N, C-alpha and C positions, 0 to 999 in steps of 0.2 A: 489212670494208666498204672500198670503194675511196675514194680521196681526193676524187673529184668528188662523192660522196655525203656524205662526212664533213664537208667544209667548210661546206655549207649548214646542217647540223645544229648545228655549233659556232657559226655566226653567229647562228642562231635562239636558241640558249641564251644567248649574250651579250646579245642584245636583251632577252630575258626577264629576265635578271639586272639589266640596267640599269633596266628598268621597275620593279623592286622596290627601288630605292634612293631617294635624295632626289627628291621630286616636288612640282612646283608645279601647283596646280589652278585653272584659270581658267574651266572649264566642266564640266558633268556628263560630257562625253565624255572629258575628262582623267581624271576619277575612274573611269570605266568602263575606262580603259586599265590600271588597276592592280587591277582586280577579281579577277584570277587570283592575286594575291599574298596568301597567307594570313599571311605575315610580311614586313613592309616594313622593310628595313634602312636606316633614315635618317629624314628629316623629311618631313612633309607640310605644305606652305605653301599656304594658301588665299588666292588673290589678292583684293585689296580690290575688284576689278572684278566679282567673282562676283555673280550675281543669282539669287534664288529659292532653291529647295530643293537640298540637297546630300546625296547618299547615298554612303557609303563601304562598299559591299557586299563581303562575304566576307573582308575583312581582319580577322585575329584579333589581330595584334600589330604595334605600331609601335615600333621600338627607339629612335627619336629623339623628336621633338616633333610636336605638331599646333599650328600657329600661324596665327592670322588677326588682322590689325590693320587697322581701317578698312573692313571689309566691310559697309558700311551697307545694302546691298541684299539681304543674305542673310536668308532667313526662317526656315530650320530646317536642322539638321544631324543626320543619322541614320547610326549605325554599329552595326548590329544584332548583328554578330559580334565586335566588338572587345573584348578582355578586358584588354589592357595597353597603356599608353603609357609608354615607358621614361623620357622626360625631361619636358618641359613640355607642359601643355595650356593654351595661352595664347590667350585671345580678348579683344580690346579694340576698342571702338567699333562693335560689331555692333548698331546701334541699332534694327534691325527684327526681330532674331531672337526668335522666340517659343518655340522648342522645341529642346532638346538630347536626343536619344533614343539613349542608349548603354546598352542593356538588360543587356549582359553585362560591362560595365566594372567591374573590381575593383581594379586597380593603376595608379597614376599617379605619375610622378616628382614633379611639382608641379602645382598648379592656380593659375592666375592669370587671373581674369576681371574686367574693368572696363568700365563703360559698356555694359551690356546691359539697358536700361530696360524692354524688353518681355518679357524672360524671367521668367516667373512660377513655373515649377516645373521639376523635373528628372525625366526618364524614365530613371532609373538603377535598374532593377529589382533587380539583384543587390546594388548598393550598393558604393561605393568604400571599401574597408577599409584600403588601404595608400596613403599619399601622404606626400611630404615637406612642403614648404611649401604651405599653402592660403590664398590671398588672394582674397577675393570682395568687390568694391566696386561700388557704383552699379548694382545690378541691380534688377529688379522681383520678385525671389523672395519668396514668402510663407513658405517654410520651406526647410530644408536636407535634406529627405528624399531619400535617395540618397547622402548623405555619411555613411558608417558607420565612421569611422576607429577603429582600435585604438590607434594612436600617431601623433603628428604632430610636426613641427618647429615652424614658425611657423604660427599660425592666426589670421588677421585677417579680421574680418567688419565692414565699415564702409560706412555711407551707403547701406544697402539699405532704403529708406523703407517698404516693404511687409512687411518681415520681422518676423513676429509671434511666432514660437515656434521654439526650437531645442532639439532633444532628441537628443543623441548618446550613446546608451547604451553603446557599445562602447569609447569613448575612455578609456584608462587612464593615459596618460602624454603629456606635451608637453615637448619638449626646447628650445623657444624660446618667444617671446612668444605668449600668447593675448590678443587684443584685440577687444572689441566696442564700437563707438562709432558714433553718428549713425544708427542704424537706427530702426525703428518705436519711438515713445516708450514703448509698453507692452510691449516685447520681453520674453518669458519665456525663461530659459535653464535647461536641465536637463542637468547633466553627472554622472549618478549614480555612475559608476564611476571617475571621474578621481581617481587616488591621488597622483600626483606631477607636478611641473611646474617651470617656471622663473618667468617673469613673467606675471602675469594682471592686466589692467586692464579696467574696465567703466565705460561712460558710457551714460546714457539707456536704462536697463533698468528693468523693473518687478518682476522677481523673478530670483533666482539660487539654484540648488540644487547644492551640492557636498558631499553627505553623506559621501563616501569620501576626501575630500582630506586627506592627512596631512602633506605637506611641499612647500614651495616654496623654491627656492634664490634666487629673485629677488623682485621687488616684487609685492604684492597690493594693488590700489588701486581705489577706487570714487569716482567724481565725478558729481554731478548725477543720481543715480539716483532711482527712485520707489518702491523697496521699503521696507517697514516693518521687516523683520527680516532680519538676516544671521546665518546659522548655519553653523558649520564644526565639527561635534562631534568630529572626529578630527584636526583640525589641531594639530600639535605645534610646528612651526617654519616661519618664513617670512623673506624678506628685508624690505625696507621695507614698512611697513603703513600704508595711508592710507584714511581715511574723510573726505571733504571735500565739503561742500555738498550733502548728501543730505537734502532737505527733509522727507521722511516717515519717516526712520529713527528708530525708537524703541527698538530692542533689538539688541545685538550679543552673540552667544553663541559663545564659543570656550573652552569649559570646560577643555580640556587643553593650551592653548597655553603653551609653556614659553620659547620663544626668538624674539625678533625680531632678525634679523641685519641691522640697519640702523636707520633712524629710524622712529618710530611717531607718526603725526599723526592727531588727531581734531579737526576744526574745522567750524564752520558747519552743524552737524546739530542744529537747534534743538529737535527733539522727543526727543532722546536725553537721558533723565534719569539713567540709571545706566550706569556703566562698571564692569563686574564681570569681572575676569580673575584669578581667585584662584591660578592655577598659573603665571602669568607670572613667570619668574625673571630672564631676561637680555635686555637691550636694548643692542646694540653701538653704536647711534647715540644720538639724543636722543629723549626723550619730550616731545611738544608737544601738549597737550590744551587746547582752549578752546571754550566754549559755554555752555549753560544747565543742565548736569547738576547734580544735587544729591547724588549718592552715587558714591563712587569706592572700589573695592576692588582694590588692587594689593599686597596684604599679602605676596605671595610674592617680591617683588623682592629680588634679592641683588646685582645688578650692572647699573648704567646707565653706559655708557662716555661718553656725551655729556651734554648739558645736560638740564635738567628744567624745563618750563614748564607749569604747571597753573593755569588761570584759568576761573572760572565766574561767572555773573551772580547766581545765587541758591542757591548750594550750602549745604546744611545740614551738610555734612561740615566738618571743620577740618583744618588742615595739620600738626597736631602729629606725626602718624606720619611724614610725609615730611621734616619738619624733623629728626626724630630719626635718620633714616637718611641724612641729607644728606651727612655726612662719610664714612661707611663704604661707602655704596652708590653715590651719585651723584658721578661724576667731573667733570662740567662745571658750567656756571653753573646757578643755582637760582632759581626764582620760583614761589611758590604763593600764590594768593589765592582763597579760597572764595566771596567775595561782592564782585564788582567790576562796576561799571555798564557798562564797555566792555571785555570780555575781548579779548585779542589773541593771535595766534600769536607764536612766538619772533622772527619778523622784522617784527613790528608790523602785520600784516594783521588785519582784523577777524575775531574768532572766532565771530561770529553773523551770520546772514543779514539781520538788521535794519539793518546798516550795510554800506556798500559795501566790497568787498575782492576781490582776485583769487584764484582757486583755486590751490592750491599743494600740493606733495607733499614728504614728508620724504626726505632722502637719508641715506646711511650715515654722513655726518659730522654729521647732525642739522640741517643748514641746509635751508630751504624753497626749492624752485625751481619756477618755473612750468612747466607742461607745454605750452609754446608751440609746440614743433615738431610735436607730435602734432595740436594743434588747428589749426595752419596747414595741415597736410596734409589734414585732414578738411574744412576750408573750401574748399580748391581742388577736392577731389574732389566735394563737394556741388554746387559751381558747375557742374562738368563734367556731373554727373548731370542737373541742371536743364536745361542746354543740350541734352543728348541727348534729353530728353523732348519738346522742341519740334520735333525733326526728323521 
């Protein structure tokens, strides 16, 4: 081929290559310009000025991210052939978007969605099975159908006021925080195959099912929930363990729990009459139980590294057993009172909901600390969500 023919071919190939790199989309014609790219090597940035529907036709893989912040006039995004997003799928402030149609998408580096109040469902037919962090906040989603993760790092689902049920059958392991808070008041959560994880915290839920859970290296905590029973039939060890201010909780079943690697707090759960943990041997922090319970079985205890505070309003049990093991088992301060009119936690907060007191959680040192940071973030996010609803 002569040089005069070769140069135009090379120039055309360079243009084609450039078109399949980092791309900013301000109109559908910009999107059509990359329709020939089955693999886009870079990021797709959707301009906040984009208006209406967006179709990313023919693209099968984006090695970088798909990002849009402030695209308040976007109504829907479709990518019918896209199977993988290498980095982030980040959408924020798309206050009019009603549909995300990614029927072939299975792999994402991370998902971060915030302030999508009109988005009620996901058209993710194959389901996302691989993702790193997943953070979904302030959406109108009623379910997470289409999120079918097998493993996840951070998994935070917050302030999705219409989210009523979550069932992630495939999830087996979480390497970072799982957090559900500020969603629909009667949210039901089913994680049937989750076996291991780090931190798990739950607020404002009506049921939780974790039948396969065996081990957590971090905190397991429940605040202000509406469920009556918590059951973890296979859980043998966890970090800090907290049940605080759960007004309907009447039964805790953890029959094979042997170790709490941190503090263990039960407070302000006024319908909880019995604490029965016959296999519990070791608590590396403090035990801090206060409420209206009348039966306590901790007969397997052999080591409590922190303090021991056990106070109840009308307990028919007596403290003799705990006084007998005080010197050999309990390393920290000791208080046990089976019948006290105003039980308190170890830091002096009310142990029943009949009196005022702030929610708190146990730490590995046994001290109680308020979860203020998380609540503050939730409050700001809720405000932003409410503002978005008015737009």
